[in-house]
C-alpha positions as CSV (number, residue, x, y, z in Angstrom):
1,X,1.8,-3.1,7.2
2,X,2.8,-2.2,3.6
3,X,6.4,-2.1,4.6
4,X,6.1,-5.5,6.3
5,X,4.2,-7.1,3.4
6,X,6.6,-5.5,1.0
7,X,9.6,-7.0,2.9
8,X,7.9,-10.4,2.8
9,X,7.1,-10.1,-0.9
10,X,10.6,-9.1,-1.9
11,X,12.3,-11.5,0.4
12,X,10.3,-14.4,-1.1
13,X,11.2,-13.2,-4.6
14,X,14.8,-12.4,-4.0
15,X,15.7,-15.3,-1.6
16,X,13.4,-17.9,-3.2
17,X,16.1,-20.6,-3.2
18,X,16.4,-20.7,0.6
19,X,12.6,-20.9,1.2
20,X,11.6,-23.2,-1.8
21,X,11.8,-26.5,0.1
22,X,9.7,-25.2,3.0
23,X,7.1,-23.6,0.7
24,X,7.1,-26.7,-1.5
25,X,6.1,-28.8,1.5
26,X,2.9,-26.7,1.6
27,X,2.4,-26.9,-2.2
28,X,3.4,-23.3,-2.8
29,X,6.1,-21.5,-4.9
30,X,7.8,-18.4,-3.6
31,X,6.1,-16.2,-6.1
32,X,2.7,-17.7,-5.3
33,X,3.3,-17.3,-1.6
34,X,4.3,-13.7,-2.1
35,X,1.2,-13.0,-4.1
36,X,-1.0,-14.6,-1.4
37,X,0.6,-12.4,1.3
38,X,0.3,-9.2,-0.6
39,X,-3.3,-9.8,-1.8
40,X,-4.6,-11.0,1.6
41,X,-3.1,-7.9,3.3
42,X,-4.6,-5.6,0.7
43,X,-8.1,-7.0,1.0
44,X,-8.1,-7.5,4.8
45,X,-6.2,-4.4,5.9
46,X,-5.7,-1.6,3.3
47,X,-9.1,-1.5,1.7
48,X,-11.0,-1.4,5.0
49,X,-8.7,1.3,6.3
50,X,-9.1,3.3,3.2
51,X,-12.9,3.2,3.6
52,X,-12.6,4.1,7.4
53,X,-10.8,7.3,6.5
54,X,-14.1,8.6,5.0
55,X,-16.2,8.1,8.2
56,X,-15.6,11.4,9.9
57,X,-16.2,13.5,6.8
58,X,-19.4,15.3,5.9
59,X,-21.5,13.5,3.3
60,X,-20.7,15.8,0.4
61,X,-17.0,15.8,1.1
62,X,-17.1,12.0,1.6
63,X,-18.8,11.4,-1.8
64,X,-16.5,13.8,-3.7
65,X,-13.4,12.4,-2.0
66,X,-14.3,8.8,-2.6
67,X,-15.1,9.6,-6.2
68,X,-11.7,11.4,-6.7
69,X,-9.8,8.5,-5.1
70,X,-11.6,5.7,-6.9
71,X,-11.9,7.4,-10.3
72,X,-8.6,9.4,-10.6
73,X,-6.0,8.4,-8.0
74,X,-6.3,4.6,-8.0
75,X,-5.9,4.3,-11.8
76,X,-3.2,6.9,-11.8
77,X,-1.3,5.1,-9.1
78,X,-1.6,1.7,-10.9
79,X,-0.5,3.2,-14.2
80,X,2.4,5.1,-12.5
81,X,3.6,1.8,-10.9
82,X,3.3,0.0,-14.2
83,X,5.3,2.8,-15.9
84,X,8.1,2.6,-13.3
85,X,8.2,-1.2,-13.6
86,X,8.4,-1.0,-17.4
87,X,11.2,1.5,-17.3
88,X,13.1,-0.7,-14.8
89,X,12.6,-3.8,-17.0
90,X,13.8,-1.9,-20.1
91,X,16.7,-0.4,-18.1
92,X,17.9,-3.6,-16.4
93,X,16.8,-6.1,-19.1
94,X,14.5,-8.2,-17.0
95,X,12.1,-8.2,-14.1
96,X,14.4,-10.3,-12.0
97,X,17.3,-7.9,-12.5
98,X,15.2,-4.9,-11.6
99,X,13.5,-6.5,-8.5
100,X,16.0,-5.2,-5.9
101,X,15.6,-1.7,-7.3
102,X,11.9,-2.0,-7.3
103,X,12.1,-2.9,-3.6
104,X,14.1,0.3,-3.0
105,X,11.5,2.3,-4.8
106,X,8.8,0.6,-2.6
107,X,10.7,1.5,0.5
108,X,11.0,5.2,-0.6
109,X,7.3,5.3,-1.4
110,X,6.4,3.7,2.0
111,X,8.5,6.3,3.8
112,X,6.9,9.2,1.9
113,X,3.5,7.6,2.6
114,X,4.2,7.4,6.4
115,X,5.2,11.0,6.3
116,X,2.0,12.0,4.5
117,X,-0.1,10.0,7.0
118,X,1.6,11.7,9.9
119,X,1.0,15.1,8.3
120,X,-2.6,14.2,7.7
121,X,-3.0,13.1,11.3
122,X,-1.6,16.5,12.5
123,X,-4.1,18.4,10.2
124,X,-7.0,16.2,11.2
125,X,-6.2,16.7,14.9
126,X,-5.9,20.4,14.5
127,X,-9.2,20.6,12.6
128,X,-10.9,18.5,15.3
129,X,-9.5,20.8,18.1
130,X,-10.5,23.9,16.1
131,X,-14.1,22.7,15.6
132,X,-14.3,21.3,19.1
133,X,-15.1,17.8,17.8
134,X,-13.3,14.7,19.1
135,X,-13.5,11.2,18.0
136,X,-15.4,10.5,21.3
137,X,-18.0,13.0,20.3
138,X,-18.3,11.4,16.8
139,X,-19.1,8.0,18.3
140,X,-22.3,9.2,19.9
């Protein structure tokens, strides 16, 4: 979903001239529409999925893991993204000039993220098989 919404966002920003008339008929600008798509997917998809990842964990691990993510990782990720964006703006002279490269960085991050999710799935599945727990057993 992040890849899809990222494509929509960067397409609306990079190819705004071709979609301006269509968006204007709905009272939107390309940047405003891109923001709507990215924020709605974040709040409707990413945040609930992040919270669902804690469900199968034990209470202590769940509490510590959530605290680590919310207190350390989220601010670190936001500041890292801002740092990358600032270096790109300084290097290319403007946000508009750096946008295609930011899209490439987003693509690389999404691919690494997909790999990490696949690795996490393998580890989780192996742990479930080792302990004899399955998702069916957790539902009961």
